[in-house]
N, C-alpha and C positions, 0 to 999 in steps of 0.2 A: 470475381470475388472468390477468395479462397476460404472454404469452410474448414474450421478446426475440428478435429476429432475429439469427442468428450473423453475417450479412454486415455488414461495416463500411462505412459510407458514406464515400467518399473526400472529402477536403477539396478546396476549389476549386483550390488550388495543385497538388495531386496529379492532379486531373482534367485540368488544362491540360498537365501534363508527359506524361500518358499519351496525350493527343490528339496532341501533337507527335511522340511516338514512332511512332504509327500513320501520321501524314502522311509522316514520313521514310521508313518502309518502303514506302509507296505510290509515292514519287518514284522515277523511273528513276535507276539508278546513274550518277553523273557519270564520264565518261571521264578516266582518269588522264593527266596530261600526259606526252607521250612524252619519254623520256630523251634528252638530246643525244648524238649519236653520238661515240664516243671518237676523237679524232684520233690518227693515227700519230705516234709520237715521231720525232725526227731519226734516232736510232739504228736504229729499225725501217725507216725509209725507206732509209737507207744500206744496210742488210742486204738488203732487197729488190732494190735497185739492183745490189748485188754478185752476187746469185744470177742475176739477169737477164743481167748482163754475162758471167758464166761460161757460161751457156747460149748466149748469142749468140756468144761467142768460139769455143766448140766447134763451133757450126754454120758459122762463117766460117773454119775452119782452112784450107780449100782456097782461100779468097779473102782471105787475110790483108792483101793490098794495099788492099782496100776498107776494112777496119777501120782500117788505118794512115793512109790518105789522107783519109778522110772523118770517121769517128767520132772518131778521136784529135784531130782539129782542134778540136772543141768542148771536149774535155778540156784542150787547151792554152789555150783561151780562159779556161776556169775557173781554171786555175793562174795565168794572167796576172793575173786579178782578185785572186787570193789574194796574189800577189807585190806587187801594187800597194798593198795595204792593210797589209802586214806592217811595213815600215819606219816609217811614221807611227804605227802602233799601238805598236810597241816604244818609239819615241822618247817619245811623250806619256804612255804608261802608266808608264814608268820615272820620268819627271820627276814625274808626279803621285804615284807611290809614294814618291819621295824627299821630296816636299813634305809628304805625309801623315805620314811618320815624323818629319820636322823635327829629326832628330838624326843627324849624320854618323857617330857611333859605332855607331848601330844598323845602318847600311849596312855598316860593316866587319864586324860580327858576322854578319849575314846572308850576306855574300859569303864570309867565311872558312868558315862552316859548309857552305855550298853546295859550295865547291871540295873540301873534305875528303870530303864525301859522294860527289861525282862520281868522284873519284880512287879511292876505296875500292871502289865498285860496279863501276867499269871493270876494276880488277884482278881482282875476283871473277869478272866475266864472262869474262875471258880464261882464267882457270883452269878454269871450267866448260866453255868451248869446247874446251880441250885435253883435258879429261877425257873428254868424249863422243867426240871425234875418236880418242882412243887406244882406246876401246872398239870403235868402228866400223872402225878401220883394217884389220883382216883382211877386212872386207867391201867396202872401197873398190875401185872398178874401177881397174886399172892402165892408164892411157891412154898412148899413144905420145907421147914428148917430142921426137921428131925433127922438124926443120923448124919448131920453135916460135919465134916472135919477138914480143916485146912491148916497146914503148918506154915505160919508166916516166917519169912526169912528175917533174921535179926537186923534191925535198922541201925545204921552207924551212929555213934554218938557225935556230938559237936566236935570234940577234940580229935576223934578218929578221922572225921571229915577233913579237918584242917591239916592233920599230918599227912593224909593220903593225897593231898594236892601236890606235895613236893616229892620229886623222884629220888630214889636212893641208888639208882643204877641207870647208866646211860641207855642201855638197850631195852630194859624192861618196859618202859612206857610205850615204846614202839612195838615190841612183840605182843604186848597185851592190849594195844590200842587204847590206852588210858589217855583220853583226850586232854583232860585237865593237866596231867603231868607233862604231856607233849607240849602244851601251850606254855607252861612255866619254863620248860627246858628251852623252847624256842626264844622266849623273851630274854632269858639269861644270856644265851649265845649271841642274840642280836645286840643286846646292850654291850657285851664284851667287844664285839667287832667295832661298834661305834666308838668306844673309848680308846681303841687302838689307833684311831685316826689314819695317818698315812700307811702305817704297817698293815692295817686291815683291808686295804684296797684289793689285794689278790683274793682275800676271803670273800669280799663282796661279789667279785666276778664269779667265783666258784659257786656261791650260793645261788646267784641268779641263773647260772647255767644248769645247776641241779633242779631248780624250780621249773625251768623250761622243759627239761627232760621228763620230769614226772607229770607235768601238765600235758605233754604230748602223749605219754603213756595213758593218761586218763582219757583223752579223746579216743584213743584206740579201744579202750574198754567200754566207753559209753556208746560206741557204735554198735555194740552187742545188746544194748538195752532192750529193744523190742523182743528179742529171743528170751532174755532173762526175765522180763516182765511176764511173758506168756507162761514160762515154766514155773514161776513163783505163784502166780494167781490161779492157774488152772487147778492145782491140787486143793487149794483153799475152797474154791467153789464146789469141787467134787465132794469134799468132806462135809461142808457146812451148808450147802445150797438149800436143802430142805429145812435145816435147823434155823436158818435165818427167818423163815416164815413161821416158826414155831412160837412157843410161849413167850420168848423174850423179844419178839418183834417190836413191841411198844417201847421197851427200854432202849433198843437200838435206834428206833426212830427218834426218840427224845434226844439221845446223845448226838445223832447226826444233825438234827435241827439246831442244836446248841452249837455244834462245830461251825455250821454254816453262818449262824447269826454272829458269832464272834468274829469270823473273818470279814463279813460284810459290814459290821458296825465298827469294831475296834480297829482292825487293820486298815480298812478303807478310810476311816476318819483320820487315823494317824498318818497314813501315807499322803493324804491330801493336805492336811494341816501342817505337818512337820517335814514331809518329804517333798512337797511341791510337785506331786505327780498325781495324775488322774488315776483313780482306782481301776478303771477298765484297762488302762495301759499296764498297770502293775500286774493284774491277774493274768492278762494275756501273756506277758513276759514270763510269768511264773508257771504257766500251764505245764510245760514239760516236766519241771521238777515236782509239781503237785501230783501229776499222773504217776511218776516214778515212785514217789513216797507212798502213795495209796496202794500201789501194787506190791511194793517191797516191804512196807511197814518198818523201815529202818531209817532213822534220822541221820545216823552217821553214814550209812550207805548212800544216802541222797546228797551228801555234802558236795561231791565233785560237780554234779549237774546243777546244784543250787548255786555254787560259786559262779558257774558259767552264766546262769540266767540273771543273777543280780548284776554282774559286770556288764551284760548287754543292756540292762536297765539304767546303767549309769553309775552304779556304785563303784567306788575306786577299789583297786585290787588290794591295797594295803589295809583298807577298812574291812572289806569282805573276808580277807584271809584271817582276820582276827575275830570279827564279830560272829561269823558263821560257825567255826569250830567250837567257840564258847557256847553259842546258842544250842548247837547239836547236843551239848553236854548238860547244860543247866536250864535251858528255856523249855518248859513243858506246859504250854498253854492248853494244848489238846488233852494232855494227861490230867491237868487240873479240872477241865470240864468233866472228864471221865470220873474223877474222884467225886465231884458234886452229884452227878447223876446216880452213880452206883451207891453212894452213901444213903441217899434218900430212898432208893429202891430196896436196899438191904434192910434199912430201918422199917420200911413198910411191911416187908416179909416177916419181921419179928413183932409187928403190931405196935411200932413206936413211931411217934410223930416228933420230928426234931423241933426244938424250941429256937427262937431267934438267937439266943446266946450260943446254942450249939452250932448254928449255922455260921456265926462269926468265927467260932473256933475252927470250923472246917476250912474257912477262907484262909485264916492265918496259918493253920497247919499245912495245908496244901501248898501255899506260897513258899513257906520256909523249907518244906520237904523237897521242893523241886531242886533246891541247891544241896540239901542234906543228902540226897540220894544220887547226886551227880556222879556219873562214871560207874555206877553200880549196875551190873547186868540184871535185866528184868526189873527195872526201877518202878514200872507201873504198879504191879502188885505190892511192892514194898511200900510205896507211897500210900496206896489204898489202906494197907494194914495200919500205918501210922495214923491216918485220918480216922479210921474206925475206932482205934484205941483212944484217940483224943476226945471222942464224944461218947465213950462207954459202950460201943456196939461190939458184938462178938466178931472176932476176926474170921471165924469159920464161915461167915456170910460171904466171903470172897468166893467160896466154892459155887455159889449161885450163878456167878457171871464168868468164872474162870474158863468154862468150857468153850465160850465163844470170844475169849479175850482177843484173839487174832482179828476178829471182825471189828471190835472196838479200836484195836491198835492201828488198823489201816487208816481210819478217819483221824485219830488223834495225832498220828505221825504227820499227816498232811497239814494239819493245823500248826504243829510244832515248827516244821520247816518254813511254812509261809510266814510265821511270826519272826523267825530268824532273818528271812529275806527283807521283811519290812523294816527291821532294825538296821540292816546294812544300808538300805536306801536312805533312811532318815539320818543316820550318823554321817554318811558321806556328804549329804547336803549341808548338815550343820557344820561339818569340818570345812567345806568350801566357803561357807559364809564367814566363818571365823578367820580363815586365811585372807579373804577379801577385805575384811575390816582392818586387819593388821597392815595390809598394803596401803 
């Protein structure tokens, strides 16, 4: 009898496979390629620059002149570069936006929606400012109003404001960075190119090329943002660090809480309800622009980075190129909050309690003044002077808060540009829905 062996003889293919497995185990393990190091985002770089600026500013408080004479110089250079690029970016981006829409009626719809949104949010901002100021009024310091003097700049009349919107020279709006006039000029040129039809096609290509060139130049300048932020913020901390903790700390706290409430309540609600976007996504996307606005205290200076952030959030280029420059000029939600808080504080220092009728007057005046002072340098104090005069308070009271106006300005600028961005996101979504319904 032949006994069969239980061990199965492997086939040649199986033998080769087993041999390969043995060889693989004998080979030394290959080193895994090193993962590329993650680069810091622009927002992270700006945040680090802000923290370093605060630290350096606190260390230089006893030598504030060093920060002002040397460090601030480089911040001024950075702001000059920003101002240099603003006017051509607004001009060509709006013309390109008009050409991409190719319909004058769309511009009217976008412009009308934008103005209504800006006026409504400004009115709400003033109400929030008055509400918080009324809550904090018992805790406001009562400062001496004797020997106060403040010369208010002359506020423009309604007719002067209308006339100032329209440029009388091609180069003056650009050289003076008058955004309203630049916007009007861009609209006229854009409409003219559209009406030329076939003849205007070379102009369309030229405008788009110029727009791309200035956008690339903007990217180059924004790469310097962390340095610029450090050099702008450090002197402010060095000069005002101790003063922030002084007698006006409660007024500043009131204003900043009102700023925060307006953004969390009004902008979050509007972005969710009208923009179809979660507030957390919106604020995360806007973080770089908000940081830059806080440190530079310049709405117009923040315009390039604001355009970049809104487009990453999904706002169309043609909408953001129109809504944001207009907002940087006439949308002053943060400034409106400042008016409400400072009006109640100044009234308290003069021993006056505002009546409900006076508060309504403050809301109306601040809302209309946001457009009436559009394009005017130093619009904040001019608006405050108009509001104080409307309720019969002495304009000299501005001197009580003027010393730390820069600290107020940092917060109100952040609110202003965030409101502009929320409008761009909302109007872009409304436009897409309108186009979908037409199709």
